[in-house]
N, CA, C and O atoms as a Maestro MAE file, in Angstrom:
{
 s_m_m2io_version
 :::
 2.0.0
}

f_m_ct {
 s_m_title
 :::
 protein
 m_atom[304] {
  # First column is atom index #
  i_m_mmod_type
  r_m_x_coord
  r_m_y_coord
  r_m_z_coord
  i_m_residue_number
  s_m_chain_name
  s_m_pdb_residue_name
  s_m_pdb_atom_name
  i_m_atomic_number
  :::
  1 25 -9.407 22.277 -13.795 1 A "UNK " " N  " 7
  2 3 -8.925 21.008 -14.310 1 A "UNK " " CA " 6
  3 2 -7.441 20.865 -13.966 1 A "UNK " " C  " 6
  4 15 -6.640 21.734 -14.311 1 A "UNK " " O  " 8
  5 25 -7.073 19.785 -13.294 2 A "UNK " " N  " 7
  6 3 -5.668 19.622 -12.889 2 A "UNK " " CA " 6
  7 2 -4.742 19.377 -14.085 2 A "UNK " " C  " 6
  8 15 -5.112 18.738 -15.070 2 A "UNK " " O  " 8
  9 25 -3.548 19.902 -13.957 3 A "UNK " " N  " 7
  10 3 -2.520 19.679 -14.970 3 A "UNK " " CA " 6
  11 2 -1.632 18.553 -14.459 3 A "UNK " " C  " 6
  12 15 -0.854 18.751 -13.526 3 A "UNK " " O  " 8
  13 25 -1.739 17.393 -15.054 4 A "UNK " " N  " 7
  14 3 -1.049 16.199 -14.571 4 A "UNK " " CA " 6
  15 2 0.461 16.236 -14.761 4 A "UNK " " C  " 6
  16 15 1.152 15.298 -14.363 4 A "UNK " " O  " 8
  17 25 0.990 17.307 -15.365 5 A "UNK " " N  " 7
  18 3 2.436 17.449 -15.503 5 A "UNK " " CA " 6
  19 2 3.047 18.116 -14.283 5 A "UNK " " C  " 6
  20 15 4.267 18.120 -14.124 5 A "UNK " " O  " 8
  21 25 2.214 18.679 -13.421 6 A "UNK " " N  " 7
  22 3 2.694 19.425 -12.265 6 A "UNK " " CA " 6
  23 2 2.806 18.542 -11.027 6 A "UNK " " C  " 6
  24 15 2.018 17.617 -10.833 6 A "UNK " " O  " 8
  25 25 3.802 18.847 -10.193 7 A "UNK " " N  " 7
  26 3 4.026 18.094 -8.951 7 A "UNK " " CA " 6
  27 2 4.111 19.054 -7.774 7 A "UNK " " C  " 6
  28 15 4.812 20.065 -7.825 7 A "UNK " " O  " 8
  29 25 3.394 18.722 -6.723 8 A "UNK " " N  " 7
  30 3 3.336 19.525 -5.510 8 A "UNK " " CA " 6
  31 2 4.109 18.868 -4.388 8 A "UNK " " C  " 6
  32 15 4.062 17.648 -4.229 8 A "UNK " " O  " 8
  33 25 4.823 19.667 -3.606 9 A "UNK " " N  " 7
  34 3 5.478 19.209 -2.379 9 A "UNK " " CA " 6
  35 2 4.770 19.904 -1.237 9 A "UNK " " C  " 6
  36 15 4.670 21.131 -1.207 9 A "UNK " " O  " 8
  37 25 4.276 19.108 -0.293 10 A "UNK " " N  " 7
  38 3 3.558 19.681 0.841 10 A "UNK " " CA " 6
  39 2 3.675 18.779 2.061 10 A "UNK " " C  " 6
  40 15 3.970 17.589 1.951 10 A "UNK " " O  " 8
  41 25 3.436 19.376 3.229 11 A "UNK " " N  " 7
  42 3 3.516 18.606 4.465 11 A "UNK " " CA " 6
  43 2 2.184 17.908 4.703 11 A "UNK " " C  " 6
  44 15 1.113 18.467 4.467 11 A "UNK " " O  " 8
  45 25 2.283 16.671 5.177 12 A "UNK " " N  " 7
  46 3 1.100 15.869 5.496 12 A "UNK " " CA " 6
  47 2 0.692 16.112 6.947 12 A "UNK " " C  " 6
  48 15 1.484 16.632 7.732 12 A "UNK " " O  " 8
  49 25 -0.527 15.744 7.307 13 A "UNK " " N  " 7
  50 3 -0.965 15.903 8.697 13 A "UNK " " CA " 6
  51 2 -0.107 15.134 9.710 13 A "UNK " " C  " 6
  52 15 -0.030 15.518 10.877 13 A "UNK " " O  " 8
  53 25 0.532 14.056 9.265 14 A "UNK " " N  " 7
  54 3 1.369 13.266 10.175 14 A "UNK " " CA " 6
  55 2 2.779 13.844 10.338 14 A "UNK " " C  " 6
  56 15 3.604 13.269 11.048 14 A "UNK " " O  " 8
  57 25 3.061 14.987 9.678 15 A "UNK " " N  " 7
  58 3 4.360 15.645 9.804 15 A "UNK " " CA " 6
  59 2 5.354 15.276 8.721 15 A "UNK " " C  " 6
  60 15 6.383 15.938 8.589 15 A "UNK " " O  " 8
  61 25 5.081 14.243 7.944 16 A "UNK " " N  " 7
  62 3 5.968 13.862 6.840 16 A "UNK " " CA " 6
  63 2 5.686 14.764 5.642 16 A "UNK " " C  " 6
  64 15 4.694 15.491 5.622 16 A "UNK " " O  " 8
  65 25 6.559 14.710 4.656 17 A "UNK " " N  " 7
  66 3 6.424 15.513 3.440 17 A "UNK " " CA " 6
  67 2 6.128 14.612 2.263 17 A "UNK " " C  " 6
  68 15 6.638 13.495 2.188 17 A "UNK " " O  " 8
  69 25 5.292 15.097 1.326 18 A "UNK " " N  " 7
  70 3 4.929 14.293 0.161 18 A "UNK " " CA " 6
  71 2 5.157 15.054 -1.131 18 A "UNK " " C  " 6
  72 15 5.074 16.281 -1.193 18 A "UNK " " O  " 8
  73 25 5.446 14.273 -2.156 19 A "UNK " " N  " 7
  74 3 5.490 14.756 -3.520 19 A "UNK " " CA " 6
  75 2 4.279 14.132 -4.199 19 A "UNK " " C  " 6
  76 15 4.115 12.912 -4.194 19 A "UNK " " O  " 8
  77 25 3.436 14.972 -4.781 20 A "UNK " " N  " 7
  78 3 2.169 14.473 -5.313 20 A "UNK " " CA " 6
  79 2 1.882 15.106 -6.665 20 A "UNK " " C  " 6
  80 15 1.997 16.321 -6.827 20 A "UNK " " O  " 8
  81 25 1.511 14.283 -7.627 21 A "UNK " " N  " 7
  82 3 1.125 14.776 -8.951 21 A "UNK " " CA " 6
  83 2 -0.205 15.508 -8.820 21 A "UNK " " C  " 6
  84 15 -1.096 15.055 -8.101 21 A "UNK " " O  " 8
  85 25 -0.342 16.626 -9.505 22 A "UNK " " N  " 7
  86 3 -1.580 17.403 -9.434 22 A "UNK " " CA " 6
  87 2 -2.760 16.556 -9.882 22 A "UNK " " C  " 6
  88 15 -2.723 15.958 -10.957 22 A "UNK " " O  " 8
  89 25 -3.797 16.499 -9.072 23 A "UNK " " N  " 7
  90 3 -4.998 15.732 -9.382 23 A "UNK " " CA " 6
  91 2 -4.969 14.295 -8.899 23 A "UNK " " C  " 6
  92 15 -5.983 13.602 -8.982 23 A "UNK " " O  " 8
  93 25 -3.830 13.828 -8.394 24 A "UNK " " N  " 7
  94 3 -3.709 12.438 -7.937 24 A "UNK " " CA " 6
  95 2 -4.311 12.287 -6.536 24 A "UNK " " C  " 6
  96 15 -4.339 13.235 -5.751 24 A "UNK " " O  " 8
  97 25 -4.787 11.088 -6.245 25 A "UNK " " N  " 7
  98 3 -5.327 10.784 -4.927 25 A "UNK " " CA " 6
  99 2 -4.224 10.432 -3.937 25 A "UNK " " C  " 6
  100 15 -4.321 10.737 -2.748 25 A "UNK " " O  " 8
  101 25 -3.176 9.789 -4.439 26 A "UNK " " N  " 7
  102 3 -2.093 9.333 -3.564 26 A "UNK " " CA " 6
  103 2 -0.793 10.034 -3.914 26 A "UNK " " C  " 6
  104 15 -0.597 10.494 -5.039 26 A "UNK " " O  " 8
  105 25 0.082 10.106 -2.937 27 A "UNK " " N  " 7
  106 3 1.390 10.738 -3.128 27 A "UNK " " CA " 6
  107 2 2.298 9.853 -3.979 27 A "UNK " " C  " 6
  108 15 2.218 8.626 -3.911 27 A "UNK " " O  " 8
  109 25 3.157 10.476 -4.775 28 A "UNK " " N  " 7
  110 3 4.160 9.743 -5.549 28 A "UNK " " CA " 6
  111 2 5.262 9.245 -4.623 28 A "UNK " " C  " 6
  112 15 5.788 8.144 -4.791 28 A "UNK " " O  " 8
  113 25 5.604 10.090 -3.629 29 A "UNK " " N  " 7
  114 3 6.655 9.740 -2.682 29 A "UNK " " CA " 6
  115 2 6.389 10.453 -1.366 29 A "UNK " " C  " 6
  116 15 5.986 11.617 -1.351 29 A "UNK " " O  " 8
  117 25 6.617 9.745 -0.252 30 A "UNK " " N  " 7
  118 3 6.495 10.308 1.087 30 A "UNK " " CA " 6
  119 2 7.867 10.215 1.744 30 A "UNK " " C  " 6
  120 15 8.495 9.157 1.741 30 A "UNK " " O  " 8
  121 25 8.331 11.342 2.312 31 A "UNK " " N  " 7
  122 3 9.665 11.378 2.916 31 A "UNK " " CA " 6
  123 2 9.593 12.018 4.302 31 A "UNK " " C  " 6
  124 15 8.579 12.600 4.686 31 A "UNK " " O  " 8
  125 25 10.690 11.896 5.034 32 A "UNK " " N  " 7
  126 3 10.779 12.521 6.348 32 A "UNK " " CA " 6
  127 2 11.139 13.993 6.277 32 A "UNK " " C  " 6
  128 15 10.841 14.756 7.197 32 A "UNK " " O  " 8
  129 25 11.793 14.403 5.163 33 A "UNK " " N  " 7
  130 3 12.240 15.789 5.063 33 A "UNK " " CA " 6
  131 2 11.641 16.482 3.845 33 A "UNK " " C  " 6
  132 15 11.313 15.858 2.836 33 A "UNK " " O  " 8
  133 25 11.515 17.792 3.983 34 A "UNK " " N  " 7
  134 3 11.021 18.617 2.896 34 A "UNK " " CA " 6
  135 2 11.985 18.570 1.712 34 A "UNK " " C  " 6
  136 15 11.555 18.515 0.560 34 A "UNK " " O  " 8
  137 25 13.279 18.592 1.993 35 A "UNK " " N  " 7
  138 3 14.292 18.611 0.932 35 A "UNK " " CA " 6
  139 2 14.190 17.376 0.033 35 A "UNK " " C  " 6
  140 15 14.300 17.493 -1.187 35 A "UNK " " O  " 8
  141 25 13.982 16.212 0.615 36 A "UNK " " N  " 7
  142 3 13.865 14.983 -0.187 36 A "UNK " " CA " 6
  143 2 12.629 15.025 -1.081 36 A "UNK " " C  " 6
  144 15 12.701 14.680 -2.260 36 A "UNK " " O  " 8
  145 25 11.511 15.442 -0.526 37 A "UNK " " N  " 7
  146 3 10.267 15.501 -1.300 37 A "UNK " " CA " 6
  147 2 10.360 16.548 -2.406 37 A "UNK " " C  " 6
  148 15 9.882 16.320 -3.517 37 A "UNK " " O  " 8
  149 25 10.973 17.696 -2.109 38 A "UNK " " N  " 7
  150 3 11.128 18.763 -3.095 38 A "UNK " " CA " 6
  151 2 12.023 18.312 -4.247 38 A "UNK " " C  " 6
  152 15 11.735 18.599 -5.409 38 A "UNK " " O  " 8
  153 25 13.090 17.616 -3.931 39 A "UNK " " N  " 7
  154 3 13.993 17.093 -4.961 39 A "UNK " " CA " 6
  155 2 13.241 16.140 -5.887 39 A "UNK " " C  " 6
  156 15 13.402 16.198 -7.106 39 A "UNK " " O  " 8
  157 25 12.424 15.269 -5.313 40 A "UNK " " N  " 7
  158 3 11.643 14.312 -6.106 40 A "UNK " " CA " 6
  159 2 10.641 15.046 -7.001 40 A "UNK " " C  " 6
  160 15 10.494 14.702 -8.174 40 A "UNK " " O  " 8
  161 25 9.950 16.055 -6.455 41 A "UNK " " N  " 7
  162 3 8.972 16.815 -7.251 41 A "UNK " " CA " 6
  163 2 9.640 17.517 -8.429 41 A "UNK " " C  " 6
  164 15 9.105 17.515 -9.538 41 A "UNK " " O  " 8
  165 25 10.802 18.116 -8.196 42 A "UNK " " N  " 7
  166 3 11.510 18.813 -9.279 42 A "UNK " " CA " 6
  167 2 11.940 17.831 -10.365 42 A "UNK " " C  " 6
  168 15 11.838 18.130 -11.555 42 A "UNK " " O  " 8
  169 25 12.417 16.667 -9.954 43 A "UNK " " N  " 7
  170 3 12.848 15.656 -10.922 43 A "UNK " " CA " 6
  171 2 11.662 15.183 -11.779 43 A "UNK " " C  " 6
  172 15 11.772 15.087 -13.001 43 A "UNK " " O  " 8
  173 25 10.546 14.895 -11.132 44 A "UNK " " N  " 7
  174 3 9.359 14.421 -11.866 44 A "UNK " " CA " 6
  175 2 8.804 15.505 -12.782 44 A "UNK " " C  " 6
  176 15 8.404 15.213 -13.909 44 A "UNK " " O  " 8
  177 25 8.774 16.755 -12.315 45 A "UNK " " N  " 7
  178 3 8.272 17.856 -13.136 45 A "UNK " " CA " 6
  179 2 9.176 18.081 -14.345 45 A "UNK " " C  " 6
  180 15 8.688 18.392 -15.432 45 A "UNK " " O  " 8
  181 25 10.484 17.928 -14.168 46 A "UNK " " N  " 7
  182 3 11.411 18.075 -15.293 46 A "UNK " " CA " 6
  183 2 11.172 16.981 -16.326 46 A "UNK " " C  " 6
  184 15 11.248 17.235 -17.528 46 A "UNK " " O  " 8
  185 25 10.885 15.768 -15.865 47 A "UNK " " N  " 7
  186 3 10.610 14.656 -16.787 47 A "UNK " " CA " 6
  187 2 9.358 14.908 -17.624 47 A "UNK " " C  " 6
  188 15 9.316 14.548 -18.800 47 A "UNK " " O  " 8
  189 25 8.336 15.526 -17.022 48 A "UNK " " N  " 7
  190 3 7.061 15.750 -17.717 48 A "UNK " " CA " 6
  191 2 6.977 17.125 -18.370 48 A "UNK " " C  " 6
  192 15 5.980 17.450 -19.013 48 A "UNK " " O  " 8
  193 25 8.041 17.944 -18.202 49 A "UNK " " N  " 7
  194 3 8.066 19.318 -18.693 49 A "UNK " " CA " 6
  195 2 6.910 20.113 -18.095 49 A "UNK " " C  " 6
  196 15 6.238 20.883 -18.781 49 A "UNK " " O  " 8
  197 25 6.696 19.904 -16.794 50 A "UNK " " N  " 7
  198 3 5.638 20.592 -16.061 50 A "UNK " " CA " 6
  199 2 6.215 21.596 -15.091 50 A "UNK " " C  " 6
  200 15 7.226 22.243 -15.362 50 A "UNK " " O  " 8
  201 25 5.547 21.714 -13.946 51 A "UNK " " N  " 7
  202 3 5.953 22.683 -12.936 51 A "UNK " " CA " 6
  203 2 6.019 21.997 -11.578 51 A "UNK " " C  " 6
  204 15 5.171 21.166 -11.254 51 A "UNK " " O  " 8
  205 25 7.024 22.347 -10.789 52 A "UNK " " N  " 7
  206 3 7.161 21.863 -9.414 52 A "UNK " " CA " 6
  207 2 6.802 23.010 -8.485 52 A "UNK " " C  " 6
  208 15 7.312 24.121 -8.627 52 A "UNK " " O  " 8
  209 25 5.914 22.729 -7.526 53 A "UNK " " N  " 7
  210 3 5.450 23.760 -6.602 53 A "UNK " " CA " 6
  211 2 5.685 23.290 -5.174 53 A "UNK " " C  " 6
  212 15 5.386 22.148 -4.826 53 A "UNK " " O  " 8
  213 25 6.225 24.183 -4.353 54 A "UNK " " N  " 7
  214 3 6.540 23.873 -2.961 54 A "UNK " " CA " 6
  215 2 5.629 24.690 -2.058 54 A "UNK " " C  " 6
  216 15 5.665 25.920 -2.068 54 A "UNK " " O  " 8
  217 25 4.809 23.986 -1.271 55 A "UNK " " N  " 7
  218 3 3.916 24.642 -0.316 55 A "UNK " " CA " 6
  219 2 4.559 24.655 1.048 55 A "UNK " " C  " 6
  220 15 5.055 23.629 1.516 55 A "UNK " " O  " 8
  221 25 4.555 25.802 1.690 56 A "UNK " " N  " 7
  222 3 5.084 25.906 3.042 56 A "UNK " " CA " 6
  223 2 4.067 25.402 4.056 56 A "UNK " " C  " 6
  224 15 2.960 25.006 3.692 56 A "UNK " " O  " 8
  225 25 4.447 25.417 5.323 57 A "UNK " " N  " 7
  226 3 3.548 24.957 6.382 57 A "UNK " " CA " 6
  227 2 2.286 25.810 6.481 57 A "UNK " " C  " 6
  228 15 1.250 25.349 6.961 57 A "UNK " " O  " 8
  229 25 2.385 27.066 6.018 58 A "UNK " " N  " 7
  230 3 1.236 27.971 6.081 58 A "UNK " " CA " 6
  231 2 0.284 27.792 4.893 58 A "UNK " " C  " 6
  232 15 -0.739 28.471 4.813 58 A "UNK " " O  " 8
  233 25 0.618 26.879 3.967 59 A "UNK " " N  " 7
  234 3 -0.234 26.598 2.820 59 A "UNK " " CA " 6
  235 2 0.016 27.487 1.609 59 A "UNK " " C  " 6
  236 15 -0.604 27.294 0.563 59 A "UNK " " O  " 8
  237 25 0.920 28.461 1.738 60 A "UNK " " N  " 7
  238 3 1.232 29.339 0.620 60 A "UNK " " CA " 6
  239 2 2.387 28.771 -0.192 60 A "UNK " " C  " 6
  240 15 3.256 28.081 0.340 60 A "UNK " " O  " 8
  241 25 2.384 29.071 -1.491 61 A "UNK " " N  " 7
  242 3 3.461 28.612 -2.368 61 A "UNK " " CA " 6
  243 2 4.733 29.378 -2.025 61 A "UNK " " C  " 6
  244 15 4.772 30.606 -2.101 61 A "UNK " " O  " 8
  245 25 5.778 28.633 -1.646 62 A "UNK " " N  " 7
  246 3 7.067 29.238 -1.288 62 A "UNK " " CA " 6
  247 2 8.008 29.314 -2.471 62 A "UNK " " C  " 6
  248 15 8.799 30.250 -2.587 62 A "UNK " " O  " 8
  249 25 7.921 28.328 -3.348 63 A "UNK " " N  " 7
  250 3 8.846 28.260 -4.484 63 A "UNK " " CA " 6
  251 2 8.165 27.496 -5.603 63 A "UNK " " C  " 6
  252 15 7.334 26.619 -5.371 63 A "UNK " " O  " 8
  253 25 8.546 27.858 -6.836 64 A "UNK " " N  " 7
  254 3 8.032 27.118 -7.994 64 A "UNK " " CA " 6
  255 2 9.094 27.102 -9.081 64 A "UNK " " C  " 6
  256 15 9.797 28.090 -9.297 64 A "UNK " " O  " 8
  257 25 9.198 25.981 -9.754 65 A "UNK " " N  " 7
  258 3 10.136 25.814 -10.863 65 A "UNK " " CA " 6
  259 2 9.357 25.320 -12.067 65 A "UNK " " C  " 6
  260 15 8.593 24.360 -11.970 65 A "UNK " " O  " 8
  261 25 9.552 25.972 -13.195 66 A "UNK " " N  " 7
  262 3 8.886 25.578 -14.429 66 A "UNK " " CA " 6
  263 2 9.907 24.937 -15.354 66 A "UNK " " C  " 6
  264 15 11.012 25.449 -15.532 66 A "UNK " " O  " 8
  265 25 9.523 23.813 -15.938 67 A "UNK " " N  " 7
  266 3 10.392 23.088 -16.862 67 A "UNK " " CA " 6
  267 2 9.683 23.020 -18.204 67 A "UNK " " C  " 6
  268 15 8.457 22.926 -18.264 67 A "UNK " " O  " 8
  269 25 10.454 23.069 -19.275 68 A "UNK " " N  " 7
  270 3 9.837 23.068 -20.582 68 A "UNK " " CA " 6
  271 2 9.447 24.483 -20.971 68 A "UNK " " C  " 6
  272 15 10.125 25.434 -20.583 68 A "UNK " " O  " 8
  273 25 8.381 24.641 -21.721 69 A "UNK " " N  " 7
  274 3 7.950 25.953 -22.181 69 A "UNK " " CA " 6
  275 2 7.137 26.647 -21.097 69 A "UNK " " C  " 6
  276 15 6.123 26.119 -20.640 69 A "UNK " " O  " 8
  277 25 7.579 27.823 -20.690 70 A "UNK " " N  " 7
  278 3 6.874 28.628 -19.695 70 A "UNK " " CA " 6
  279 2 5.723 29.335 -20.399 70 A "UNK " " C  " 6
  280 15 5.954 30.068 -21.360 70 A "UNK " " O  " 8
  281 25 4.480 29.131 -19.939 71 A "UNK " " N  " 7
  282 3 3.355 29.733 -20.645 71 A "UNK " " CA " 6
  283 2 3.283 31.246 -20.538 71 A "UNK " " C  " 6
  284 15 2.619 31.885 -21.354 71 A "UNK " " O  " 8
  285 25 3.957 31.844 -19.544 72 A "UNK " " N  " 7
  286 3 3.933 33.282 -19.383 72 A "UNK " " CA " 6
  287 2 5.357 33.825 -19.209 72 A "UNK " " C  " 6
  288 15 5.714 34.262 -18.115 72 A "UNK " " O  " 8
  289 25 6.161 33.805 -20.252 73 A "UNK " " N  " 7
  290 3 7.536 34.289 -20.092 73 A "UNK " " CA " 6
  291 2 7.576 35.788 -19.822 73 A "UNK " " C  " 6
  292 15 6.808 36.548 -20.412 73 A "UNK " " O  " 8
  293 25 8.464 36.210 -18.938 74 A "UNK " " N  " 7
  294 3 8.587 37.651 -18.683 74 A "UNK " " CA " 6
  295 2 9.216 38.358 -19.875 74 A "UNK " " C  " 6
  296 15 10.025 37.774 -20.596 74 A "UNK " " O  " 8
  297 25 8.844 39.606 -20.076 75 A "UNK " " N  " 7
  298 3 9.424 40.389 -21.178 75 A "UNK " " CA " 6
  299 2 10.692 41.067 -20.708 75 A "UNK " " C  " 6
  300 15 10.808 41.486 -19.556 75 A "UNK " " O  " 8
  301 25 11.640 41.167 -21.626 76 A "UNK " " N  " 7
  302 3 12.869 41.911 -21.331 76 A "UNK " " CA " 6
  303 2 13.888 41.070 -20.809 76 A "UNK " " C  " 6
  304 15 14.985 41.543 -20.510 76 A "UNK " " O  " 8
  :::
 }
 m_bond[303] {
  # First column is bond index #
  i_m_from
  i_m_to
  i_m_order
  :::
  1 1 2 1
  2 2 3 1
  3 3 4 2
  4 3 5 1
  5 5 6 1
  6 6 7 1
  7 7 8 2
  8 7 9 1
  9 9 10 1
  10 10 11 1
  11 11 12 2
  12 11 13 1
  13 13 14 1
  14 14 15 1
  15 15 16 2
  16 15 17 1
  17 17 18 1
  18 18 19 1
  19 19 20 2
  20 19 21 1
  21 21 22 1
  22 22 23 1
  23 23 24 2
  24 23 25 1
  25 25 26 1
  26 26 27 1
  27 27 28 2
  28 27 29 1
  29 29 30 1
  30 30 31 1
  31 31 32 2
  32 31 33 1
  33 33 34 1
  34 34 35 1
  35 35 36 2
  36 35 37 1
  37 37 38 1
  38 38 39 1
  39 39 40 2
  40 39 41 1
  41 41 42 1
  42 42 43 1
  43 43 44 2
  44 43 45 1
  45 45 46 1
  46 46 47 1
  47 47 48 2
  48 47 49 1
  49 49 50 1
  50 50 51 1
  51 51 52 2
  52 51 53 1
  53 53 54 1
  54 54 55 1
  55 55 56 2
  56 55 57 1
  57 57 58 1
  58 58 59 1
  59 59 60 2
  60 59 61 1
  61 61 62 1
  62 62 63 1
  63 63 64 2
  64 63 65 1
  65 65 66 1
  66 66 67 1
  67 67 68 2
  68 67 69 1
  69 69 70 1
  70 70 71 1
  71 71 72 2
  72 71 73 1
  73 73 74 1
  74 74 75 1
  75 75 76 2
  76 75 77 1
  77 77 78 1
  78 78 79 1
  79 79 80 2
  80 79 81 1
  81 81 82 1
  82 82 83 1
  83 83 84 2
  84 83 85 1
  85 85 86 1
  86 86 87 1
  87 87 88 2
  88 87 89 1
  89 89 90 1
  90 90 91 1
  91 91 92 2
  92 91 93 1
  93 93 94 1
  94 94 95 1
  95 95 96 2
  96 95 97 1
  97 97 98 1
  98 98 99 1
  99 99 100 2
  100 99 101 1
  101 101 102 1
  102 102 103 1
  103 103 104 2
  104 103 105 1
  105 105 106 1
  106 106 107 1
  107 107 108 2
  108 107 109 1
  109 109 110 1
  110 110 111 1
  111 111 112 2
  112 111 113 1
  113 113 114 1
  114 114 115 1
  115 115 116 2
  116 115 117 1
  117 117 118 1
  118 118 119 1
  119 119 120 2
  120 119 121 1
  121 121 122 1
  122 122 123 1
  123 123 124 2
  124 123 125 1
  125 125 126 1
  126 126 127 1
  127 127 128 2
  128 127 129 1
  129 129 130 1
  130 130 131 1
  131 131 132 2
  132 131 133 1
  133 133 134 1
  134 134 135 1
  135 135 136 2
  136 135 137 1
  137 137 138 1
  138 138 139 1
  139 139 140 2
  140 139 141 1
  141 141 142 1
  142 142 143 1
  143 143 144 2
  144 143 145 1
  145 145 146 1
  146 146 147 1
  147 147 148 2
  148 147 149 1
  149 149 150 1
  150 150 151 1
  151 151 152 2
  152 151 153 1
  153 153 154 1
  154 154 155 1
  155 155 156 2
  156 155 157 1
  157 157 158 1
  158 158 159 1
  159 159 160 2
  160 159 161 1
  161 161 162 1
  162 162 163 1
  163 163 164 2
  164 163 165 1
  165 165 166 1
  166 166 167 1
  167 167 168 2
  168 167 169 1
  169 169 170 1
  170 170 171 1
  171 171 172 2
  172 171 173 1
  173 173 174 1
  174 174 175 1
  175 175 176 2
  176 175 177 1
  177 177 178 1
  178 178 179 1
  179 179 180 2
  180 179 181 1
  181 181 182 1
  182 182 183 1
  183 183 184 2
  184 183 185 1
  185 185 186 1
  186 186 187 1
  187 187 188 2
  188 187 189 1
  189 189 190 1
  190 190 191 1
  191 191 192 2
  192 191 193 1
  193 193 194 1
  194 194 195 1
  195 195 196 2
  196 195 197 1
  197 197 198 1
  198 198 199 1
  199 199 200 2
  200 199 201 1
  201 201 202 1
  202 202 203 1
  203 203 204 2
  204 203 205 1
  205 205 206 1
  206 206 207 1
  207 207 208 2
  208 207 209 1
  209 209 210 1
  210 210 211 1
  211 211 212 2
  212 211 213 1
  213 213 214 1
  214 214 215 1
  215 215 216 2
  216 215 217 1
  217 217 218 1
  218 218 219 1
  219 219 220 2
  220 219 221 1
  221 221 222 1
  222 222 223 1
  223 223 224 2
  224 223 225 1
  225 225 226 1
  226 226 227 1
  227 227 228 2
  228 227 229 1
  229 229 230 1
  230 230 231 1
  231 231 232 2
  232 231 233 1
  233 233 234 1
  234 234 235 1
  235 235 236 2
  236 235 237 1
  237 237 238 1
  238 238 239 1
  239 239 240 2
  240 239 241 1
  241 241 242 1
  242 242 243 1
  243 243 244 2
  244 243 245 1
  245 245 246 1
  246 246 247 1
  247 247 248 2
  248 247 249 1
  249 249 250 1
  250 250 251 1
  251 251 252 2
  252 251 253 1
  253 253 254 1
  254 254 255 1
  255 255 256 2
  256 255 257 1
  257 257 258 1
  258 258 259 1
  259 259 260 2
  260 259 261 1
  261 261 262 1
  262 262 263 1
  263 263 264 2
  264 263 265 1
  265 265 266 1
  266 266 267 1
  267 267 268 2
  268 267 269 1
  269 269 270 1
  270 270 271 1
  271 271 272 2
  272 271 273 1
  273 273 274 1
  274 274 275 1
  275 275 276 2
  276 275 277 1
  277 277 278 1
  278 278 279 1
  279 279 280 2
  280 279 281 1
  281 281 282 1
  282 282 283 1
  283 283 284 2
  284 283 285 1
  285 285 286 1
  286 286 287 1
  287 287 288 2
  288 287 289 1
  289 289 290 1
  290 290 291 1
  291 291 292 2
  292 291 293 1
  293 293 294 1
  294 294 295 1
  295 295 296 2
  296 295 297 1
  297 297 298 1
  298 298 299 1
  299 299 300 2
  300 299 301 1
  301 301 302 1
  302 302 303 1
  303 303 304 2
  :::
 }
}
């Protein structure tokens, strides 16, 4: 089940970058650069107290930022 508070940044097949809410059909924002899309995802995730996730070209998560209460805080 998608968590609608989370925002993903990923590259599209056309080479542009998108910021997309988890579970959404369409992108929230499409940009020419990864940096612009990542900035938008972090801003939206902070507003919803969710998580921003950045996918690299290889499809693996490169970076993630959690806003609000982290469900798995590290000990120590």
